C-alpha positions, -999 to 999 in steps of 0.1 A, spaced: -215 -588 -736 -226 -553 -720 -242 -572 -690 -269 -547 -680 -293 -556 -659 -322 -540 -645 -344 -537 -616 -374 -512 -599 -382 -495 -569 -414 -486 -561 -411 -448 -551 -438 -419 -537 -432 -408 -575 -439 -435 -589 -419 -467 -603 -383 -463 -604 -367 -483 -633 -330 -487 -634 -303 -502 -654 -268 -513 -643 -238 -524 -663 -209 -544 -641 -218 -527 -610 -224 -487 -622 -262 -471 -636 -262 -467 -669 -296 -457 -668 -324 -444 -642 -360 -434 -652 -396 -431 -636 -415 -466 -648 -442 -444 -676 -408 -430 -694 -397 -463 -696 -404 -468 -738 -374 -433 -736 -346 -454 -711 -350 -491 -733 -347 -466 -766 -315 -448 -751 -301 -484 -737 -304 -495 -774 -293 -466 -793 -259 -469 -770 -261 -507 -766 -276 -518 -798 -283 -557 -802 -269 -561 -767 -289 -530 -747 -319 -556 -738 -315 -555 -700 -318 -590 -683 -336 -586 -648 -317 -588 -617 -328 -585 -584 -307 -556 -566 -279 -551 -589 -246 -534 -580 -272 -524 -543 -290 -500 -563 -324 -506 -552 -310 -502 -516 -297 -471 -523 -323 -462 -542 -347 -467 -509 -327 -456 -484 -329 -422 -504 -362 -422 -504 -365 -427 -468 -345 -398 -459 -309 -407 -463 -306 -378 -486 -271 -383 -491 -277 -429 -501 -269 -418 -536 -239 -391 -535 -214 -417 -543 -233 -442 -568 -212 -451 -595 -222 -444 -631 -219 -453 -665 -235 -427 -686 -217 -425 -722 -224 -390 -725 -202 -366 -750 -172 -352 -733 -192 -321 -730 -227 -343 -712 -196 -359 -689 -184 -321 -674 -222 -308 -671 -233 -341 -652 -203 -339 -628 -208 -301 -622 -249 -318 -614 -234 -343 -592 -219 -313 -570 -247 -296 -564 -255 -300 -530 -285 -320 -518 -311 -291 -504 -302 -269 -525 -306 -254 -565 -286 -240 -586 -294 -224 -626 -282 -234 -659 -260 -197 -658 -246 -209 -628 -238 -244 -637 -222 -234 -669 -204 -211 -649 -192 -241 -631 -181 -260 -658 -154 -228 -672 -187 -220 -699 -202 -189 -692 -221 -186 -724 -237 -219 -725 -263 -219 -707 -282 -233 -731 -261 -263 -738 -260 -276 -701 -302 -274 -703 -299 -297 -732 -273 -320 -718 -292 -317 -683 -326 -328 -704 -306 -357 -717 -291 -369 -682 -295 -409 -683 -292 -412 -643 -322 -393 -629 -317 -385 -590 -284 -397 -592 -272 -374 -615 -294 -348 -596 -309 -330 -629 -341 -316 -605 -317 -293 -588 -318 -274 -616 -342 -243 -621 -341 -209 -642 -324 -178 -638 -353 -166 -621 -352 -195 -599 -387 -209 -612 -385 -247 -614 -382 -248 -657 -386 -282 -672 -381 -316 -655 -382 -348 -681 -404 -366 -650 -429 -339 -650 -434 -305 -627 -444 -324 -598 -414 -353 -594 -397 -325 -595 -417 -302 -568 -414 -337 -547 -379 -344 -549 -367 -309 -541 -391 -308 -513 -381 -339 -501 -345 -330 -502 -355 -299 -483 -356 -270 -510 -378 -242 -500 -397 -240 -531 -407 -197 -522 -376 -195 -533 -364 -220 -557 
């Protein structure tokens, strides 16, 4: 039994759906992407991948609301249980080290993990991030500093970066 719990938080950029296991976040995505979230849970946990509703499991709804209200450090130490490959986990740890209010390119993350030729692989791992916002994949931009892509949509990425104080003219 995995003990998966699910809850939702309303935000200015849409409802956030998140899932915890033993107090750690194992999934966080936008509600309009919930089918993708549930498919990831099914693949990872099999028959136990159907979470039960809970109110603020692990205090993560509170953390999300605090972040959205302007406490930009509220997600910094949130525990995660991502279940990725060793390479993905390495990339996701590096993403968590990108300071709030800044951006990095895929190539910069590749260099930070000691794999300077792996920018494309970093982009793939970034796109498979199961815990949006907490693992801040929205802070990763293209080499020319354009926004690049974002699974949650570029308008959300713009909002998140502005919320964190990023100057989008130079981002």
